[in-house]
C-alpha beads as a LAMMPS data file, in Angstrom:
LAMMPS data file: protein, C-alpha beads

470 atoms
469 bonds

1 atom types
1 bond types

-500.0 500.0 xlo xhi
-500.0 500.0 ylo yhi
-500.0 500.0 zlo zhi

Masses

1 110.0

Atoms # bond

1 1 1 -28.277 -240.270 -197.170
2 1 1 -25.049 -239.511 -199.022
3 1 1 -21.818 -238.401 -197.386
4 1 1 -22.399 -234.978 -198.934
5 1 1 -25.811 -234.543 -197.300
6 1 1 -24.552 -235.804 -193.947
7 1 1 -21.509 -233.524 -194.079
8 1 1 -23.783 -230.561 -194.771
9 1 1 -25.986 -231.479 -191.813
10 1 1 -22.974 -231.804 -189.557
11 1 1 -21.518 -228.476 -190.582
12 1 1 -24.892 -226.767 -190.272
13 1 1 -25.616 -228.153 -186.801
14 1 1 -22.199 -227.330 -185.376
15 1 1 -22.151 -223.868 -186.974
16 1 1 -25.575 -222.804 -185.724
17 1 1 -24.776 -224.133 -182.238
18 1 1 -21.430 -222.308 -182.176
19 1 1 -23.035 -219.066 -183.271
20 1 1 -25.403 -219.131 -180.298
21 1 1 -22.442 -218.086 -178.144
22 1 1 -20.409 -215.852 -180.451
23 1 1 -22.728 -212.798 -180.468
24 1 1 -23.343 -213.117 -176.728
25 1 1 -19.595 -213.047 -176.060
26 1 1 -18.961 -210.095 -178.384
27 1 1 -21.815 -208.035 -176.960
28 1 1 -21.190 -208.905 -173.307
29 1 1 -17.490 -208.091 -173.665
30 1 1 -18.367 -204.554 -174.737
31 1 1 -20.999 -204.277 -171.995
32 1 1 -18.616 -205.469 -169.263
33 1 1 -15.953 -203.070 -170.526
34 1 1 -18.518 -200.255 -170.404
35 1 1 -19.506 -201.125 -166.826
36 1 1 -15.870 -201.200 -165.729
37 1 1 -15.224 -197.870 -167.447
38 1 1 -18.145 -196.315 -165.565
39 1 1 -16.741 -197.656 -162.298
40 1 1 -13.258 -196.373 -163.134
41 1 1 -14.590 -192.886 -163.921
42 1 1 -17.157 -192.531 -161.112
43 1 1 -15.933 -194.882 -158.382
44 1 1 -19.514 -196.026 -157.746
45 1 1 -19.777 -199.476 -156.221
46 1 1 -22.849 -200.377 -158.286
47 1 1 -20.763 -200.371 -161.476
48 1 1 -18.162 -202.651 -159.872
49 1 1 -20.898 -205.132 -158.959
50 1 1 -22.277 -204.925 -162.492
51 1 1 -18.816 -205.585 -163.934
52 1 1 -18.290 -208.662 -161.781
53 1 1 -21.759 -210.116 -162.357
54 1 1 -21.968 -209.665 -166.122
55 1 1 -18.318 -210.663 -166.419
56 1 1 -19.124 -214.130 -165.055
57 1 1 -21.794 -214.675 -167.697
58 1 1 -19.423 -213.386 -170.381
59 1 1 -16.772 -215.936 -169.336
60 1 1 -19.205 -218.850 -169.585
61 1 1 -20.234 -217.803 -173.083
62 1 1 -16.619 -217.254 -174.153
63 1 1 -15.490 -220.641 -172.871
64 1 1 -18.227 -222.558 -174.706
65 1 1 -17.686 -220.492 -177.846
66 1 1 -13.978 -221.350 -177.926
67 1 1 -14.601 -225.075 -177.505
68 1 1 -17.279 -225.252 -180.188
69 1 1 -15.373 -223.011 -182.594
70 1 1 -12.362 -225.307 -182.780
71 1 1 -14.484 -228.047 -184.342
72 1 1 -15.467 -225.782 -187.232
73 1 1 -11.988 -225.547 -188.708
74 1 1 -11.280 -229.270 -188.353
75 1 1 -14.249 -230.027 -190.594
76 1 1 -12.651 -228.223 -193.536
77 1 1 -9.900 -230.815 -193.629
78 1 1 -11.994 -233.846 -192.692
79 1 1 -15.307 -233.527 -194.533
80 1 1 -14.433 -230.860 -197.115
81 1 1 -10.919 -231.691 -198.267
82 1 1 -11.599 -230.900 -201.939
83 1 1 -12.822 -227.489 -200.864
84 1 1 -9.673 -226.941 -198.791
85 1 1 -7.465 -228.061 -201.673
86 1 1 -9.197 -225.790 -204.176
87 1 1 -9.470 -222.540 -202.166
88 1 1 -7.140 -223.109 -199.215
89 1 1 -4.598 -220.561 -200.477
90 1 1 -7.230 -217.835 -200.233
91 1 1 -9.631 -219.040 -197.556
92 1 1 -6.856 -220.086 -195.190
93 1 1 -5.292 -216.614 -194.969
94 1 1 -8.032 -214.825 -192.975
95 1 1 -8.510 -217.948 -190.827
96 1 1 -4.798 -217.938 -189.979
97 1 1 -4.964 -214.232 -189.198
98 1 1 -7.918 -214.894 -186.912
99 1 1 -6.041 -217.579 -185.010
100 1 1 -2.636 -215.862 -184.816
101 1 1 -3.763 -212.283 -184.224
102 1 1 -7.312 -212.007 -182.974
103 1 1 -7.632 -215.177 -180.898
104 1 1 -4.214 -214.771 -179.261
105 1 1 -5.182 -211.168 -178.497
106 1 1 -8.377 -212.345 -176.842
107 1 1 -6.649 -215.113 -174.877
108 1 1 -3.863 -212.875 -173.623
109 1 1 -5.984 -209.989 -172.442
110 1 1 -8.769 -212.077 -170.928
111 1 1 -6.023 -213.629 -168.813
112 1 1 -4.793 -210.183 -167.759
113 1 1 -8.353 -209.176 -166.909
114 1 1 -9.104 -212.345 -164.934
115 1 1 -5.914 -212.564 -162.917
116 1 1 -4.569 -209.018 -163.070
117 1 1 -6.902 -207.197 -160.704
118 1 1 -4.764 -205.869 -157.869
119 1 1 -1.617 -206.973 -159.716
120 1 1 -1.670 -204.400 -162.511
121 1 1 -2.734 -200.765 -162.379
122 1 1 -6.470 -199.998 -162.683
123 1 1 -5.909 -198.353 -166.058
124 1 1 -4.115 -201.403 -167.473
125 1 1 -6.790 -203.661 -166.025
126 1 1 -9.458 -201.546 -167.717
127 1 1 -7.484 -201.515 -170.968
128 1 1 -7.296 -205.317 -170.885
129 1 1 -11.073 -205.791 -171.022
130 1 1 -11.360 -203.293 -173.881
131 1 1 -8.544 -205.123 -175.696
132 1 1 -10.429 -208.380 -175.179
133 1 1 -13.619 -206.811 -176.532
134 1 1 -11.687 -205.497 -179.526
135 1 1 -10.169 -208.932 -180.055
136 1 1 -13.590 -210.585 -180.206
137 1 1 -14.663 -208.152 -182.914
138 1 1 -11.385 -208.524 -184.815
139 1 1 -11.808 -212.286 -184.698
140 1 1 -15.326 -211.932 -186.081
141 1 1 -14.039 -209.712 -188.880
142 1 1 -11.481 -212.237 -190.117
143 1 1 -14.008 -215.077 -190.000
144 1 1 -16.577 -212.998 -191.859
145 1 1 -13.971 -211.976 -194.432
146 1 1 -13.360 -215.657 -195.141
147 1 1 -17.080 -216.404 -195.355
148 1 1 -17.734 -213.328 -197.497
149 1 1 -15.127 -214.521 -199.968
150 1 1 -17.281 -217.627 -200.418
151 1 1 -20.279 -215.379 -201.094
152 1 1 -18.416 -212.962 -203.392
153 1 1 -14.892 -214.114 -204.335
154 1 1 -12.416 -211.290 -204.991
155 1 1 -8.630 -210.865 -205.017
156 1 1 -7.801 -214.242 -206.574
157 1 1 -6.891 -215.991 -209.799
158 1 1 -7.273 -219.592 -210.949
159 1 1 -3.986 -221.393 -211.573
160 1 1 -4.761 -223.528 -214.602
161 1 1 -1.752 -225.779 -213.971
162 1 1 -2.744 -226.730 -210.436
163 1 1 -6.492 -226.169 -210.742
164 1 1 -6.531 -224.104 -207.567
165 1 1 -7.585 -220.608 -206.570
166 1 1 -4.633 -218.441 -205.557
167 1 1 -4.731 -215.137 -203.737
168 1 1 -3.604 -212.049 -205.616
169 1 1 -4.566 -209.413 -203.021
170 1 1 -5.188 -209.893 -199.313
171 1 1 -6.324 -206.263 -199.240
172 1 1 -9.170 -207.030 -201.638
173 1 1 -10.159 -210.064 -199.598
174 1 1 -10.249 -208.087 -196.344
175 1 1 -12.044 -205.078 -197.857
176 1 1 -14.592 -207.125 -199.780
177 1 1 -17.837 -205.125 -199.880
178 1 1 -19.691 -208.239 -198.744
179 1 1 -17.429 -208.516 -195.684
180 1 1 -17.880 -204.871 -194.712
181 1 1 -21.667 -205.164 -194.718
182 1 1 -21.639 -208.602 -193.067
183 1 1 -19.346 -207.405 -190.279
184 1 1 -21.458 -204.336 -189.513
185 1 1 -24.644 -206.407 -189.557
186 1 1 -23.142 -209.136 -187.356
187 1 1 -21.655 -206.788 -184.734
188 1 1 -24.905 -204.877 -184.411
189 1 1 -26.722 -208.210 -184.097
190 1 1 -24.240 -209.180 -181.360
191 1 1 -25.067 -206.015 -179.420
192 1 1 -28.780 -206.793 -179.799
193 1 1 -28.307 -210.405 -178.727
194 1 1 -26.200 -209.708 -175.663
195 1 1 -28.487 -206.801 -174.802
196 1 1 -31.535 -209.061 -174.949
197 1 1 -29.789 -211.515 -172.606
198 1 1 -28.947 -208.687 -170.211
199 1 1 -32.517 -207.387 -170.361
200 1 1 -34.023 -210.830 -169.745
201 1 1 -31.847 -211.462 -166.686
202 1 1 -32.462 -207.944 -165.389
203 1 1 -36.216 -208.202 -165.911
204 1 1 -36.344 -211.545 -164.093
205 1 1 -34.657 -210.011 -161.057
206 1 1 -36.631 -206.755 -161.160
207 1 1 -39.904 -208.714 -161.082
208 1 1 -38.633 -210.246 -157.830
209 1 1 -37.177 -206.929 -156.576
210 1 1 -33.674 -208.377 -156.361
211 1 1 -30.674 -206.010 -156.459
212 1 1 -32.786 -203.239 -157.929
213 1 1 -29.866 -200.819 -157.902
214 1 1 -27.811 -203.058 -160.212
215 1 1 -30.599 -204.179 -162.525
216 1 1 -32.408 -200.846 -162.562
217 1 1 -29.168 -199.146 -163.642
218 1 1 -28.568 -201.891 -166.203
219 1 1 -31.988 -201.492 -167.792
220 1 1 -31.608 -197.714 -168.085
221 1 1 -28.486 -198.215 -170.196
222 1 1 -29.407 -201.324 -172.146
223 1 1 -33.004 -200.713 -173.294
224 1 1 -32.137 -197.744 -175.550
225 1 1 -28.877 -199.406 -176.625
226 1 1 -30.661 -202.558 -177.837
227 1 1 -33.338 -200.542 -179.603
228 1 1 -30.764 -198.426 -181.466
229 1 1 -28.546 -201.430 -182.272
230 1 1 -31.459 -203.450 -183.661
231 1 1 -32.731 -200.584 -185.793
232 1 1 -29.197 -199.941 -187.059
233 1 1 -28.764 -203.654 -187.780
234 1 1 -31.987 -203.719 -189.777
235 1 1 -30.843 -200.654 -191.725
236 1 1 -27.500 -202.245 -192.575
237 1 1 -29.357 -205.440 -193.472
238 1 1 -31.486 -203.502 -195.941
239 1 1 -28.419 -202.189 -197.781
240 1 1 -26.821 -205.619 -197.530
241 1 1 -29.878 -207.016 -199.304
242 1 1 -29.477 -204.461 -202.080
243 1 1 -25.859 -205.573 -202.468
244 1 1 -26.937 -209.211 -202.600
245 1 1 -29.364 -208.301 -205.360
246 1 1 -26.276 -207.485 -207.439
247 1 1 -23.900 -210.217 -206.238
248 1 1 -26.246 -213.155 -205.543
249 1 1 -29.494 -212.456 -207.385
250 1 1 -30.667 -216.057 -207.090
251 1 1 -30.498 -215.915 -203.296
252 1 1 -32.613 -212.785 -203.151
253 1 1 -35.085 -214.062 -205.746
254 1 1 -35.554 -217.228 -203.682
255 1 1 -35.871 -215.151 -200.502
256 1 1 -38.925 -213.524 -202.053
257 1 1 -40.152 -216.578 -203.987
258 1 1 -40.056 -214.247 -206.977
259 1 1 -40.244 -216.482 -210.044
260 1 1 -40.620 -213.898 -212.802
261 1 1 -38.672 -210.698 -213.363
262 1 1 -40.985 -207.824 -212.576
263 1 1 -41.058 -204.040 -212.338
264 1 1 -42.902 -202.639 -209.368
265 1 1 -42.703 -205.989 -207.565
266 1 1 -44.576 -206.442 -204.309
267 1 1 -43.038 -207.629 -201.046
268 1 1 -44.398 -211.059 -200.097
269 1 1 -45.644 -211.326 -196.517
270 1 1 -47.002 -214.859 -196.665
271 1 1 -46.698 -217.404 -199.458
272 1 1 -47.303 -221.141 -199.735
273 1 1 -46.756 -223.660 -202.483
274 1 1 -46.119 -227.359 -202.996
275 1 1 -43.538 -229.029 -200.754
276 1 1 -40.818 -229.267 -203.367
277 1 1 -37.306 -227.882 -203.624
278 1 1 -38.417 -225.570 -206.416
279 1 1 -42.198 -225.745 -206.934
280 1 1 -42.026 -223.291 -209.847
281 1 1 -45.010 -221.178 -208.744
282 1 1 -46.920 -220.020 -205.663
283 1 1 -50.379 -221.231 -204.718
284 1 1 -51.005 -218.322 -202.343
285 1 1 -49.122 -215.048 -202.056
286 1 1 -50.064 -212.082 -199.865
287 1 1 -47.914 -209.078 -200.677
288 1 1 -47.503 -205.341 -200.246
289 1 1 -47.555 -203.786 -203.749
290 1 1 -44.330 -202.290 -205.148
291 1 1 -42.523 -202.580 -201.789
292 1 1 -40.014 -205.196 -202.917
293 1 1 -38.866 -202.992 -205.798
294 1 1 -38.401 -200.116 -203.357
295 1 1 -36.371 -202.246 -200.951
296 1 1 -34.264 -203.890 -203.652
297 1 1 -33.641 -200.970 -205.986
298 1 1 -34.684 -197.810 -204.150
299 1 1 -37.490 -197.201 -206.668
300 1 1 -41.155 -198.209 -206.585
301 1 1 -40.886 -199.212 -210.246
302 1 1 -37.439 -200.812 -210.083
303 1 1 -36.892 -204.145 -211.785
304 1 1 -36.483 -207.201 -209.556
305 1 1 -35.078 -210.293 -211.201
306 1 1 -36.939 -213.579 -210.856
307 1 1 -35.776 -217.129 -210.238
308 1 1 -36.473 -218.291 -213.795
309 1 1 -34.454 -215.531 -215.452
310 1 1 -31.512 -215.962 -213.071
311 1 1 -31.590 -219.731 -213.641
312 1 1 -31.420 -219.182 -217.408
313 1 1 -28.526 -216.746 -217.014
314 1 1 -26.583 -219.164 -214.800
315 1 1 -27.081 -221.971 -217.304
316 1 1 -25.617 -219.774 -220.028
317 1 1 -22.690 -218.810 -217.799
318 1 1 -21.905 -222.007 -215.909
319 1 1 -23.515 -224.708 -218.020
320 1 1 -26.569 -226.935 -217.491
321 1 1 -27.648 -227.542 -213.913
322 1 1 -30.076 -226.632 -211.155
323 1 1 -28.988 -223.343 -209.570
324 1 1 -32.089 -222.791 -207.432
325 1 1 -31.779 -223.289 -203.641
326 1 1 -34.563 -224.791 -201.543
327 1 1 -37.043 -221.963 -202.013
328 1 1 -39.156 -222.622 -198.906
329 1 1 -36.112 -222.639 -196.592
330 1 1 -34.693 -219.465 -198.107
331 1 1 -38.066 -217.709 -198.079
332 1 1 -39.044 -218.548 -194.502
333 1 1 -35.639 -218.130 -192.844
334 1 1 -35.479 -214.642 -194.324
335 1 1 -38.868 -213.855 -192.792
336 1 1 -37.949 -215.392 -189.445
337 1 1 -34.873 -213.176 -189.330
338 1 1 -36.787 -210.026 -190.228
339 1 1 -39.796 -210.876 -188.057
340 1 1 -37.777 -211.632 -184.923
341 1 1 -35.751 -208.454 -185.377
342 1 1 -38.902 -206.370 -185.824
343 1 1 -40.447 -207.843 -182.675
344 1 1 -37.319 -206.946 -180.694
345 1 1 -37.441 -203.376 -182.025
346 1 1 -41.076 -203.007 -180.965
347 1 1 -40.420 -204.419 -177.492
348 1 1 -37.390 -202.231 -176.774
349 1 1 -39.056 -199.152 -178.270
350 1 1 -41.965 -199.679 -175.876
351 1 1 -39.491 -200.156 -173.031
352 1 1 -37.658 -196.964 -173.982
353 1 1 -40.957 -195.055 -173.973
354 1 1 -41.820 -196.461 -170.537
355 1 1 -38.326 -195.599 -169.331
356 1 1 -38.695 -191.976 -170.419
357 1 1 -42.052 -191.817 -168.615
358 1 1 -40.464 -193.275 -165.483
359 1 1 -42.823 -196.247 -165.557
360 1 1 -40.632 -199.125 -166.714
361 1 1 -39.974 -200.445 -163.203
362 1 1 -43.721 -200.536 -162.549
363 1 1 -44.647 -202.285 -165.796
364 1 1 -44.694 -205.926 -164.814
365 1 1 -46.157 -206.782 -168.222
366 1 1 -43.120 -205.376 -170.045
367 1 1 -40.728 -207.056 -167.621
368 1 1 -42.497 -210.386 -168.072
369 1 1 -42.367 -210.027 -171.871
370 1 1 -38.656 -209.192 -171.771
371 1 1 -37.777 -212.584 -170.284
372 1 1 -39.005 -214.865 -173.134
373 1 1 -38.048 -212.170 -175.667
374 1 1 -34.453 -213.252 -175.129
375 1 1 -35.158 -215.906 -177.778
376 1 1 -35.827 -213.312 -180.505
377 1 1 -32.232 -212.403 -181.449
378 1 1 -31.150 -216.050 -181.317
379 1 1 -33.953 -216.923 -183.736
380 1 1 -32.929 -214.040 -185.995
381 1 1 -29.228 -214.988 -185.879
382 1 1 -29.794 -218.667 -186.606
383 1 1 -32.318 -217.990 -189.350
384 1 1 -29.964 -215.416 -190.857
385 1 1 -27.068 -217.868 -191.069
386 1 1 -29.244 -220.603 -192.538
387 1 1 -30.541 -218.118 -195.109
388 1 1 -27.009 -216.954 -195.945
389 1 1 -25.566 -220.433 -196.424
390 1 1 -28.488 -222.397 -197.864
391 1 1 -29.522 -219.513 -200.101
392 1 1 -26.131 -219.766 -201.833
393 1 1 -26.641 -223.378 -202.872
394 1 1 -25.611 -225.167 -205.043
395 1 1 -22.422 -223.118 -204.622
396 1 1 -19.959 -223.459 -201.791
397 1 1 -17.995 -220.617 -203.430
398 1 1 -20.301 -218.488 -205.532
399 1 1 -19.624 -219.056 -209.226
400 1 1 -16.448 -221.093 -208.637
401 1 1 -17.051 -224.325 -206.755
402 1 1 -20.228 -226.317 -206.253
403 1 1 -20.938 -227.929 -202.902
404 1 1 -21.062 -231.411 -204.446
405 1 1 -17.485 -230.915 -205.700
406 1 1 -16.143 -229.740 -202.330
407 1 1 -16.778 -232.804 -200.162
408 1 1 -14.001 -235.246 -199.223
409 1 1 -14.057 -238.028 -201.829
410 1 1 -12.708 -240.760 -199.519
411 1 1 -14.960 -240.139 -196.520
412 1 1 -17.875 -242.570 -196.398
413 1 1 -21.413 -241.990 -195.192
414 1 1 -20.809 -244.305 -192.237
415 1 1 -17.832 -242.236 -191.113
416 1 1 -19.783 -238.995 -191.315
417 1 1 -22.725 -240.567 -189.458
418 1 1 -20.355 -241.569 -186.660
419 1 1 -18.943 -238.070 -186.251
420 1 1 -22.365 -236.451 -186.745
421 1 1 -23.875 -238.504 -183.919
422 1 1 -20.787 -237.977 -181.779
423 1 1 -20.760 -234.207 -182.174
424 1 1 -24.519 -233.956 -181.684
425 1 1 -24.339 -235.880 -178.391
426 1 1 -21.256 -233.923 -177.298
427 1 1 -22.805 -230.562 -178.144
428 1 1 -26.081 -231.553 -176.522
429 1 1 -24.261 -232.446 -173.299
430 1 1 -22.264 -229.244 -173.481
431 1 1 -25.454 -227.242 -173.984
432 1 1 -27.007 -228.740 -170.843
433 1 1 -23.905 -228.110 -168.715
434 1 1 -23.317 -224.586 -170.030
435 1 1 -27.008 -223.720 -169.836
436 1 1 -27.311 -224.849 -166.229
437 1 1 -24.143 -223.000 -165.265
438 1 1 -25.292 -219.828 -167.026
439 1 1 -28.756 -219.967 -165.444
440 1 1 -27.323 -220.666 -162.001
441 1 1 -25.086 -217.622 -162.140
442 1 1 -27.821 -215.496 -163.683
443 1 1 -30.308 -216.462 -160.955
444 1 1 -27.773 -215.933 -158.193
445 1 1 -27.463 -212.277 -159.090
446 1 1 -24.687 -209.887 -158.136
447 1 1 -22.993 -209.953 -154.784
448 1 1 -24.427 -207.523 -152.251
449 1 1 -22.507 -204.331 -151.453
450 1 1 -19.708 -205.047 -148.988
451 1 1 -21.285 -202.677 -146.435
452 1 1 -24.746 -204.319 -146.473
453 1 1 -24.960 -206.511 -143.340
454 1 1 -28.708 -207.085 -143.786
455 1 1 -28.397 -208.735 -147.212
456 1 1 -29.698 -212.322 -147.421
457 1 1 -27.020 -214.990 -147.221
458 1 1 -27.537 -215.850 -150.864
459 1 1 -26.736 -212.276 -151.871
460 1 1 -23.585 -212.060 -149.734
461 1 1 -22.269 -215.449 -150.760
462 1 1 -19.333 -215.329 -153.157
463 1 1 -19.817 -217.372 -156.273
464 1 1 -17.093 -219.762 -157.511
465 1 1 -14.315 -218.050 -159.404
466 1 1 -14.982 -218.930 -163.034
467 1 1 -11.352 -218.273 -163.843
468 1 1 -10.480 -221.373 -161.837
469 1 1 -13.225 -223.393 -163.507
470 1 1 -11.791 -222.747 -166.956

Bonds

1 1 1 2
2 1 2 3
3 1 3 4
4 1 4 5
5 1 5 6
6 1 6 7
7 1 7 8
8 1 8 9
9 1 9 10
10 1 10 11
11 1 11 12
12 1 12 13
13 1 13 14
14 1 14 15
15 1 15 16
16 1 16 17
17 1 17 18
18 1 18 19
19 1 19 20
20 1 20 21
21 1 21 22
22 1 22 23
23 1 23 24
24 1 24 25
25 1 25 26
26 1 26 27
27 1 27 28
28 1 28 29
29 1 29 30
30 1 30 31
31 1 31 32
32 1 32 33
33 1 33 34
34 1 34 35
35 1 35 36
36 1 36 37
37 1 37 38
38 1 38 39
39 1 39 40
40 1 40 41
41 1 41 42
42 1 42 43
43 1 43 44
44 1 44 45
45 1 45 46
46 1 46 47
47 1 47 48
48 1 48 49
49 1 49 50
50 1 50 51
51 1 51 52
52 1 52 53
53 1 53 54
54 1 54 55
55 1 55 56
56 1 56 57
57 1 57 58
58 1 58 59
59 1 59 60
60 1 60 61
61 1 61 62
62 1 62 63
63 1 63 64
64 1 64 65
65 1 65 66
66 1 66 67
67 1 67 68
68 1 68 69
69 1 69 70
70 1 70 71
71 1 71 72
72 1 72 73
73 1 73 74
74 1 74 75
75 1 75 76
76 1 76 77
77 1 77 78
78 1 78 79
79 1 79 80
80 1 80 81
81 1 81 82
82 1 82 83
83 1 83 84
84 1 84 85
85 1 85 86
86 1 86 87
87 1 87 88
88 1 88 89
89 1 89 90
90 1 90 91
91 1 91 92
92 1 92 93
93 1 93 94
94 1 94 95
95 1 95 96
96 1 96 97
97 1 97 98
98 1 98 99
99 1 99 100
100 1 100 101
101 1 101 102
102 1 102 103
103 1 103 104
104 1 104 105
105 1 105 106
106 1 106 107
107 1 107 108
108 1 108 109
109 1 109 110
110 1 110 111
111 1 111 112
112 1 112 113
113 1 113 114
114 1 114 115
115 1 115 116
116 1 116 117
117 1 117 118
118 1 118 119
119 1 119 120
120 1 120 121
121 1 121 122
122 1 122 123
123 1 123 124
124 1 124 125
125 1 125 126
126 1 126 127
127 1 127 128
128 1 128 129
129 1 129 130
130 1 130 131
131 1 131 132
132 1 132 133
133 1 133 134
134 1 134 135
135 1 135 136
136 1 136 137
137 1 137 138
138 1 138 139
139 1 139 140
140 1 140 141
141 1 141 142
142 1 142 143
143 1 143 144
144 1 144 145
145 1 145 146
146 1 146 147
147 1 147 148
148 1 148 149
149 1 149 150
150 1 150 151
151 1 151 152
152 1 152 153
153 1 153 154
154 1 154 155
155 1 155 156
156 1 156 157
157 1 157 158
158 1 158 159
159 1 159 160
160 1 160 161
161 1 161 162
162 1 162 163
163 1 163 164
164 1 164 165
165 1 165 166
166 1 166 167
167 1 167 168
168 1 168 169
169 1 169 170
170 1 170 171
171 1 171 172
172 1 172 173
173 1 173 174
174 1 174 175
175 1 175 176
176 1 176 177
177 1 177 178
178 1 178 179
179 1 179 180
180 1 180 181
181 1 181 182
182 1 182 183
183 1 183 184
184 1 184 185
185 1 185 186
186 1 186 187
187 1 187 188
188 1 188 189
189 1 189 190
190 1 190 191
191 1 191 192
192 1 192 193
193 1 193 194
194 1 194 195
195 1 195 196
196 1 196 197
197 1 197 198
198 1 198 199
199 1 199 200
200 1 200 201
201 1 201 202
202 1 202 203
203 1 203 204
204 1 204 205
205 1 205 206
206 1 206 207
207 1 207 208
208 1 208 209
209 1 209 210
210 1 210 211
211 1 211 212
212 1 212 213
213 1 213 214
214 1 214 215
215 1 215 216
216 1 216 217
217 1 217 218
218 1 218 219
219 1 219 220
220 1 220 221
221 1 221 222
222 1 222 223
223 1 223 224
224 1 224 225
225 1 225 226
226 1 226 227
227 1 227 228
228 1 228 229
229 1 229 230
230 1 230 231
231 1 231 232
232 1 232 233
233 1 233 234
234 1 234 235
235 1 235 236
236 1 236 237
237 1 237 238
238 1 238 239
239 1 239 240
240 1 240 241
241 1 241 242
242 1 242 243
243 1 243 244
244 1 244 245
245 1 245 246
246 1 246 247
247 1 247 248
248 1 248 249
249 1 249 250
250 1 250 251
251 1 251 252
252 1 252 253
253 1 253 254
254 1 254 255
255 1 255 256
256 1 256 257
257 1 257 258
258 1 258 259
259 1 259 260
260 1 260 261
261 1 261 262
262 1 262 263
263 1 263 264
264 1 264 265
265 1 265 266
266 1 266 267
267 1 267 268
268 1 268 269
269 1 269 270
270 1 270 271
271 1 271 272
272 1 272 273
273 1 273 274
274 1 274 275
275 1 275 276
276 1 276 277
277 1 277 278
278 1 278 279
279 1 279 280
280 1 280 281
281 1 281 282
282 1 282 283
283 1 283 284
284 1 284 285
285 1 285 286
286 1 286 287
287 1 287 288
288 1 288 289
289 1 289 290
290 1 290 291
291 1 291 292
292 1 292 293
293 1 293 294
294 1 294 295
295 1 295 296
296 1 296 297
297 1 297 298
298 1 298 299
299 1 299 300
300 1 300 301
301 1 301 302
302 1 302 303
303 1 303 304
304 1 304 305
305 1 305 306
306 1 306 307
307 1 307 308
308 1 308 309
309 1 309 310
310 1 310 311
311 1 311 312
312 1 312 313
313 1 313 314
314 1 314 315
315 1 315 316
316 1 316 317
317 1 317 318
318 1 318 319
319 1 319 320
320 1 320 321
321 1 321 322
322 1 322 323
323 1 323 324
324 1 324 325
325 1 325 326
326 1 326 327
327 1 327 328
328 1 328 329
329 1 329 330
330 1 330 331
331 1 331 332
332 1 332 333
333 1 333 334
334 1 334 335
335 1 335 336
336 1 336 337
337 1 337 338
338 1 338 339
339 1 339 340
340 1 340 341
341 1 341 342
342 1 342 343
343 1 343 344
344 1 344 345
345 1 345 346
346 1 346 347
347 1 347 348
348 1 348 349
349 1 349 350
350 1 350 351
351 1 351 352
352 1 352 353
353 1 353 354
354 1 354 355
355 1 355 356
356 1 356 357
357 1 357 358
358 1 358 359
359 1 359 360
360 1 360 361
361 1 361 362
362 1 362 363
363 1 363 364
364 1 364 365
365 1 365 366
366 1 366 367
367 1 367 368
368 1 368 369
369 1 369 370
370 1 370 371
371 1 371 372
372 1 372 373
373 1 373 374
374 1 374 375
375 1 375 376
376 1 376 377
377 1 377 378
378 1 378 379
379 1 379 380
380 1 380 381
381 1 381 382
382 1 382 383
383 1 383 384
384 1 384 385
385 1 385 386
386 1 386 387
387 1 387 388
388 1 388 389
389 1 389 390
390 1 390 391
391 1 391 392
392 1 392 393
393 1 393 394
394 1 394 395
395 1 395 396
396 1 396 397
397 1 397 398
398 1 398 399
399 1 399 400
400 1 400 401
401 1 401 402
402 1 402 403
403 1 403 404
404 1 404 405
405 1 405 406
406 1 406 407
407 1 407 408
408 1 408 409
409 1 409 410
410 1 410 411
411 1 411 412
412 1 412 413
413 1 413 414
414 1 414 415
415 1 415 416
416 1 416 417
417 1 417 418
418 1 418 419
419 1 419 420
420 1 420 421
421 1 421 422
422 1 422 423
423 1 423 424
424 1 424 425
425 1 425 426
426 1 426 427
427 1 427 428
428 1 428 429
429 1 429 430
430 1 430 431
431 1 431 432
432 1 432 433
433 1 433 434
434 1 434 435
435 1 435 436
436 1 436 437
437 1 437 438
438 1 438 439
439 1 439 440
440 1 440 441
441 1 441 442
442 1 442 443
443 1 443 444
444 1 444 445
445 1 445 446
446 1 446 447
447 1 447 448
448 1 448 449
449 1 449 450
450 1 450 451
451 1 451 452
452 1 452 453
453 1 453 454
454 1 454 455
455 1 455 456
456 1 456 457
457 1 457 458
458 1 458 459
459 1 459 460
460 1 460 461
461 1 461 462
462 1 462 463
463 1 463 464
464 1 464 465
465 1 465 466
466 1 466 467
467 1 467 468
468 1 468 469
469 1 469 470
């Protein structure tokens, strides 16, 4: 394999692994802040126990996310130096803002929250967790603004003398329409992901009748929240797809395996073809008539552009070349994302109905389904990122820079293999350690109320202070 292919594998593996923790941290930060707010306003002990318990799981996710995120930025200089040279003046700005503003905000206020209880006023302590939650979302916004510029470059000019892209407007970069949709979609996905984690842990304990006050209260809040967030995320995703139809028509054509431009195009549910990068046709295609045109254009008879027409247009614009991504990957990751999200909507909608009927606590079937359903948002998130990045190929910056021209010219395949194996082993080890720690704390459950002398020893036992561990 070439250094280019290996570098792409390395970036893909580390990115998908890192993004397992990012949405959990963002969503749990908001949930912990909500629990603490409820305790501050009502004084009820159950909300204090919820804050402490879910806060421990949030800290584990945050710690792993920070460690794995650092590696991402190093790769731009090591494996993708030509990319950094060409677009660093633009791409580096939102990354610097993320590090200097958002990440420092997170680090400062998580410290206040961890060590400030009893040392600062309750209102300041509460404000610190909300500031941390806001910092996680601000950090996500800057990162997504940088990534969205790669999908739809704006606010720049090409300096012919230096052969580099130079920023002309940071405002345009930060208000890129692609970034606004991507941020909304990602934050809603984060709420769904963290909510699914909370539901899975709560369901596991409710099946065993552990701390029913804490987990029963949790479920009453989180089931409707996850359902609404997932539906809202799907709605934003629909409009994001319509935007992509304008900005990245090849990606959307490949997502539907739509080879010919067509009016009244049907939405493909299941399609197979030859195992090639671009087979050129479908052997089998089961579709819902006219639905794709409705989703893409808002009209049953709207025109949807096909792969062949977009390829011809790109050749006229950018010169000869293959501008089609791996169709099977783009097609199936899109369906994995949509399918997993739909399954989560159905599960939480059923849970909400049971909750309104007062039967959720008695439905062992729903509780048992909620535990493995924790995988659904992670599948959707990972598939969504793979679709977003691989569907853009062969571009690393849409219309400006091809991926093959962005790799470091002096880095050999052997060097990339070494770091690829090293990071894979390191991340695998980290996954085992973090997973065991997360599961241990999740299984332990919240501490019993301080006035409950009959609680089992395991419930009364204080868990290690994670602030000291990190």
